[in-house]
N, C-alpha and C positions, 0 to 999 in steps of 0.2 A: 503491500500498501503507499508505502515513503515513496518507494523507488519511483511510482507510478504518480505519488501526487510531485517533485521532481521534476521528472517529464516536463510534464503539465506546466510546474510552474518556469522553467526551460522556453517552450514551446507554443503554451498555449496563445498567445498575442499575434506573434506569428503565425500561426497554423492557422487560425482562423483568418487570418485575416488572406494568407495562400489561398483561403474556400470559397473568399469574398463577401465575408464580413468586413464591413469598416464598423470603424469604432462609434458608434452613434447611432447607427442599424438606420442606415436613411432609407436604402437601395430595398429591405428586407420584406420580405413578406411571407415568412413559416419554414419555408418549409432551406435544403439544402442538406452537406453533410458536416457530420464535425471529428475530432481528432478522434472519440471514446468510440465503447457500443453500450452509450445510452440511445435508450428505444424512447421515442415519441410517438407514441401511438394515440390518436392516429397525429401524421406529420402536420404535426399545425403550426408548433415553435420548435426547434429543434436547438438556434440560441437560449433562450430559454430552458431547454433541459440541457445542454450542457455544459453553461454556466451554472448552472443551481447545484449540478452536482458535483462542480468539480468547488464549491465554495464546499460543498458537505464533505468534500474529502479535506480537506482545510480543517474541519469540523472535529472531522474525526481521528483524524490527527492528536490536532491540538488537544482532544478528551480525555486522547490516548496518553500522550505526552505528560498532560498534569498530572492522572493519576498515576504514573510512572515518573514521577517527578522529574521530566527532562524541562527542566526553563529554558531554554533554550528554544527549543524546538515546538514547545509549546507554543508561543508570543509570536514565535516567525507564521505557526500553522494558522492562530487565531485572524493577526494583520490581515493574513493575503484572505482567509474568505473574509472578513468585515470592508476588506476594498472590493472582493470582489460584489458582494454586496451594497454595498453603493453605489456601486459603476453601476448594477441593473438596476436597481430601485431608482438613481436619478434619468433610467434611458425609458422604463416605462410607464414615470410618473410626466413625464417631458409631458405626452400628450395632453396633456390639465386639463384630462374628464374622473381621473380617480379612477380607472377599471383595468386599472397595471398592466393594459396591453402595450408591445410596440410599435415604434411612431407611428407607419400606414396601415395598424391594424386596423380591423372590426368590428372588434366589442369581442367576438364569439371565435379570433381567428387561433387564441393562445390558451392553453391551458393554468396562466398566468396568476389569475386572482386568485384557486384553489391550489394554484402548488403555493405561491409565494403569500400567501395568505400562509399555509400551513407549515414551511417551514422558515416564518419567521422575516420573507424577505419584507415584507413589506415596511416601511417605517410605522413605530409607534403611532402620532399621529392621525393617522392615513389609513388604517386598519377597520373604523368604521364605514369606512367610505370606499373605498376599497366593495367591504363584504356588502356594504347595500345598494352597490351596484351590481357585483357579481348574483346575487338573487332576482337583478333584473333583465338580465343574461336573457336571450331564448338559447333553449337545450337545444339538445343535440343528438343523434343516436348514437352505440358505438354499433364500428365497419363492422368489428370479428363477427366472430361466428362460436366462441367461448360462450360465453350462457347459452345456444343451440346446443350447444353438444349439451352444456351441462344441466338441459334442462329436460335431454333426448333420456338420459340415464335415471333418471325421477319415476317414479310412479304416478300417472297423468291424476290421481285421484291426488295427491300433493304440489300438479302441475296449477291446479281450478285452483286451490283452495291461495298458493300463492298467486296468481292474477288477481282473487275477489278481494286480497285484503291490500291490496299497489304495491 
């Protein structure tokens, strides 16, 4: 994990730039490919997914380092995670709508609100506004077939009970 984090620390900015991501996401529309195997399902906001998992790696290493008493690694990892968090917040709140979307996003184009509220990327003073705006978003159907395969294995009476109960 530390080696992967070291690789990202050395290569993330240049690697994402090589993949076509500019620092302010001016021409970004949600897709693309990143530096890792983190998947964005469905592919709606690859930049946020990859950047948030990079931040999460920093947080994990900081937590582990703190538990082990490795203070230098703890401070470096936490500082980097916080810098990534600030960058995501700056970009995803710059449109002024408090919907935590990338600059050219359409408010339903990103998992930004739910992912960023859950991971506490959204600054505290904006969390209520982002949550309120998230509830106003139109829902979206999952494109995968995992649910259908799960339901196919259930006794039909369970499926009926599940559908009736919502």
